N, C-alpha and C positions, 0 to 999 in steps of 0.2 A: 505494499500500499503505498502510495506516495505521501510526503509530509501535507501536501495540502489535501488530499483524499481524509488523511488521518484526523487532520484541523478539523475539516468539514464534520467530519462523523464524531468527532468528540463534542463539537457545537451542537449537532443536532439530537446527539446523546443528552446532554446536559440541560436542552431545551425541553426534551422530552421527559425527562426525571423531574424537572420543576412544574411542568404542567400537570404531571401525575400527582405530584406532593399538592398541589394548589387545589386540584379538581377533588382529591381526598378530602381536603380541610374544609371546603365549601360543601362538600356532601355530608359529612361527618357534624358540622356546626349546623345545617339546617335540620338536620334529623334532631339534634341535642335542643334546638331552640324549640321546636314542635313538640318536646317532651314536658314531661309532667313537673320538672323542676322549675320550669320559668312560667307557670301560670300566674305567680304573685307578682313575679317583678321580671322587667323585660332582661335579656342577657347582657345587653350593653351597661345597663344600670348595676346589674351584679357584678360584672367586670371591676367597675369601680369599687364597689363594696371589697370585692374580692382581694383588689391590689392593695387597699388601705390594710384589711387583715393580715396581709403578709408583712407589711412595713414593721420593721422592729420597734420603732417610736411610735407607731400607731398613727401617726400624722403625717400629711405630705403636702407640699404646695402643688396648687393646680397644674403647673408646667412637669413637676416630677410624676404627677398621674398620668400625664398625657404622654410620656415616654413609655408608658406601659399598657396604654389602651388604644385601639385604632379610632380613633375619633379626631375630627379637627379641634381645635383650640374653642373655637365658638359652640360646635354641638356638646362638647364637655363641659362648658361654663353653664349651659341651659340645663343639661344633665344634673349637674351638681345643684342647681338651684332647686329642681324637683326633687332629688334625693333629700335636700334639707328642708324644704317643706312638709315633707311625709315625716319628718323626725329622724330620719336614717342617718344624715350628717350633720357635724356641726362644725363651727368656724371658730378659730382662736388666734389670737396675733402672735407671729413669731417671736420667740423671746431673745433672739438674736438680731432682729431686725424690726422695729417698731411699724415699718409699713407692710411687711410681708405677712400674708394670711395662710395660716396651716388649716386642713381640712383631716375631720378623723372621723370616726365612726360613734355614734351615738349608742347605748345600751340595746337599743332596738334595732339598731342596724347590724350591730354585731351578731344579735342571734338571729335576725334575718338570715344574713349571709353563712351563718353556721347552719341552719334548717334547709337553704337552699343548695347548699355545697353539698351536705350529707345526700339529697336527691340527686343532685348532678353528678356526684361521683357514682352511684348505682346505675344511673342512666350511661354513663360512658362505660362502666364495667358491661352491661348489656348489651351495649352496642360493640365493643371492641374483643372482647372475650370469646364469643363465638366465630369471629373472623379471622383472629388470629392466635397463633398458640402462645404460652409465657415466653417460649424462647424467642419466637417471631416479635413480640412486644419488646424485649428486652433489646434486641437488634434494632427495633426501628428507634426505641429511645436512643440507643448509642449513635445512631446515624445522624437524629434530629440533633442531638446535642452538641456532635462534632460538626454539622452544619452551622448552628448557632455560635459557635465559639470561633470558628472560621470569619464568620460574618462580622461578630465583635470587635474581633482582632482586626480588621480593615481599616 
């Protein structure tokens, strides 16, 4: 195989791999969004609660949350306002910067995140376990973590 043909082949394989990964992710997310877990709270709102629940300090600035969710800044701002009105989030002044605002879960937000999270994990297991063996799940985890680490290092 010539170098040009090898390059073309590797580019095509990379594109096909990406498309397959992306389409799988879309199909899985659509199925999960339609599941039992997200009847009380849309998945994008849950994602914000989940992101805050994973934060060691329990509080993040809006731009820090935005680094972890797939929403525009303006959409995230409106979503945060809705969560705050529902009593699931609260704002506080950043101690190191009097102008900065931190967002954190209220007790109700923390409890709802845990409830939905437990249901969500069950939905994931019901979807993934019949499709992939435990060994295949570990391999997929290894490969996606490898890809994430590479991209993060770029």
